[in-house]
N, C-alpha and C positions, 0 to 999 in steps of 0.2 A: 210716241206722242203723239194724242188725239187732241183736237183743234186749241178744248177745252182745257185744259191740261197749258197749250201755247202760250194762250191768250192768260192765264196764272200768272204763268211765270213771266211770261211780257211785263203784263201788267209789275207784278213785282220787283222785275228789274229797274226800271224806272218809276218807281215810290224810294228806289232802294241808294238807288245813283243820285237824287234829289237827296235823299237827307242825305248821300255824303256833302254836300257842296257847301257854301259858308250859310246858311238858314240855320238859325239856331229855332232849337224844338224845346221846350217843356216837358215831352212824354212825345215815344212813337205807340203804337197801336197792332202789334201783328193778330194776322186768322180768316178764318181759310183754309191752314194749312193741314187738314183736315178732307182737303183736296187735293194735295198727294197721293194718296193713294188710287188717283188713278194710275199716274204712274211704275212703271216696275221698279224694281227693287234700286240699282243703277243710279234711274232715273233723278229718282229721291232720294237716297242719299244726296248726289252730286247736291244738288238746291238745295235740303238743307244744310248743309257744310255751308255751301256758298253764304247760306243768311249767319249762320253763323258766325261766320267767319267776318263780316259787314256790322252782325248787331257788338260783335264785340268790343267796337270798333265806336260806339256810340260814347261821348261821352259820361262819365258816372255819374253827374251830375244835369243827366237824361233821362227823366224813367222810362220804362219801357214796361208796355200792359201789352199780357201773352190773352187771347180770346180762347178758350180749350173746344173743346168738339167732340165731337161723337166718332169713337175709333177702336175698330172689330181685327185690325186685326194688333195682336205681339208686337212686333216688329217693327213697325209704323211710328206706333207709341214711344214705343225706345227709343227710335231714331229723335222722333220729336224730343222728349225730358235731354235726352242728348246733346239736342245742336240745339235747340231753340229755350225752353224755359230755365235751364239751367244763364241765361241771360236775360232775363226778366226777375223784376222787382216785382212789378205786380201781374194775378193772375189771376182773372174769371171764368165765373163756369158751372152749370148744373146742377142738376140734383144726381145727375147719371152719369154727369161726368167726372164731382167729384172722386166717389168711391172708387173707381177704375184712377184712376192720376197717385191714389193713395192705393191702392193695390200695386199699380205699375213703379210703382218709386220700394213697396215696401219686400215684394214676393217677387220681383218680374212674369206677374203678369195679369189678365186684365178680368174686366169682375162680367160670368156671365147675363146675371141676372142685376138691378138693382132698385131700391125700394122708388117708386112715383111719387110715393110724399112719404117724405121722410122726419123723424121726429126732427127739430129742433134739435135736443139734447147729443141727438146721431153726430146730428151735420158739425157740432158744435166743435163735437169728439175728432172726428174728420177731418177740420181744420185747422185744428192743435198740433195729427200726428203728421198733416203734408206741409206740415207750419216750416217742424223739424225735422222729420225728412231732408226736406228743400235749403234749410240750414246747411245740413253736411256737404252738400253738394259742391260748399266752397267753402270750407270750414280750411281755416289757413291759406286764403290765398289770399293775398294781396292786390289790388284798383280791381276788383274786381264787382260784382250789383250781387247786391246777397237780396233776398223775397224777402217787404215788408211790407205786401202785403197781399192780400184774398178780399177776394169777392164771388161769393155763393149766392148767385138770382133760383130762387127754386117759386114752383106754382103759387103757395103758401106764403111765402116772408121772404124776405132777399137780412142776406146777412153780410159784414164788412168787417174785417178783421186787420189791423191795422201794432207797427209794431217803430219803436222808438228805432233812428237812426243811432249807430256805434257812437255817433258820440255825447248821446242820451237826448234827440231835438226832437221833436215830431216827424216823422218822413211821412206821414200826411195831416193835409189841413181837413178838417172838415164833413165828418165821419160821419155824422149822424146824420146831416143834410143831404148827404151822399148815397145813406141805404133807402132816407125821403126819398128824397129823386127818381132813386131807381125803381122801387116801391108805386111810381107812381108809372112812369114810364112803359112798365109793367103793364096795368090796368091799362094803358090805353095803345098803347101797343095791341096788348089781341085781341081790345074790341076795336080799333081800327078809328077812332074819338081821340082830336086835338085834345080833347075837355077828358076828364073824372068819368065813366056814366054808372053813377052810385043808378042809379037803379036798371042797373041791368050788370051789377057786381055782387060778391058776396064775399067774404070773412071767411074761410074755411082753417083760418088757423085757433089752438086756445088763446084761452087770456092768460095764459101763467102758460111756467116752458123750464124746465129744469134746465141747468146749468153744463148738466153732464150724464151719462147714462150710469155715474159710478156711482156707490152706495154712501146715502150720505151731501149727493151734492145739494149744492142749494138753490134757490127756485128764484124767477123775474115771474112779475109780472109784469104787462101792457097796460097802463092808466091811456082813459080815453083820452082825457085832454094831454096828454103827453104821447100818441101812440111808438117814438122811436123809443127806446129800451138800450142804453147804451151802461158799459159795465168798463170797466182797469180789470187784469188780473197780475202776475209772473208767473212768465214759461219754468222750468226745473231750471235755467240755465240765466236766471233771474234780467232774464229779461222784459220788459215790460211792456202788455198789451191792451190795445183799450180796440174791446168789441161792438157791432150798434146793429139792432136788430128792427125791421120796420115789417111790421105786417105789411100781407097784399089785398089790396081791392083787388076777388079775382072775376074777373069776368065769367060773365054767360052763357055767355053774342059770341061764340069767334069767329074776330072774321079773318086774325091771320095769326102766324106760330112766323113763321121762315124771316129767319133774324130779328130774332128776337136778343137772343144773347146780347147782340153787338151792338145794338138802341140801348136795350136795360146799362149793358157795363158802360156802355159813354155817355150815359146820363149822371151814370154816379160817380164816372172821372173826371167831369170840364167843371164839379165847384172844387173838386183836392186837388188843383194844380198849384 
């Protein structure tokens, strides 16, 4: 085991031990799991199984968010789905990680190439499919956490997808503001500025978008005085969903990208708890 892996696992152990103490948390975030690829297969599965065991004991009234990362090994991503993803009710990912997750859930493979600038309609369709496949992982199980929130952060836009709880109450609050905050965080982080640098940013998303790539789907427009666009949908199983989309002021003089996903997702999560 390398020193980097050992440090990661030691930090996880300490955090998870704290989680099992008397402290009460509104939400638990899990990230940097992609570093498990450093370890050999046996060590990786052992640690992921340990993490799964601890996540399974987190009270159901505590949200668990998992921030995806880039995985190039099918076995590793499958292990993460089996041990971590199934215990989370919220997942954050970028435009490359979304089709990767969809592919592993749908056919047990990963995508070799993904679109760096996906259409809004394509992203929305993939989010709907991922939601349905993730729900299948826990269907029929009692006293388990079901997926209720997906957040996809792309270069051009932020999409936040939430569903009602089984009892019919909203699972997450402030969906529109969360998309807006995530958008602002993306611009600030990449520009390395505490303020939104409008002079060093530009919009690259169209002023309207299709709701699906399927023929006959409707269109939505971004309104200048209300840039966050939200709407409701009913899934095939009568689950009510609320989706919000916010354009991103894309930084034209990028200072940093490392840690962008964690920062963007945290900004949105903070006001939804």
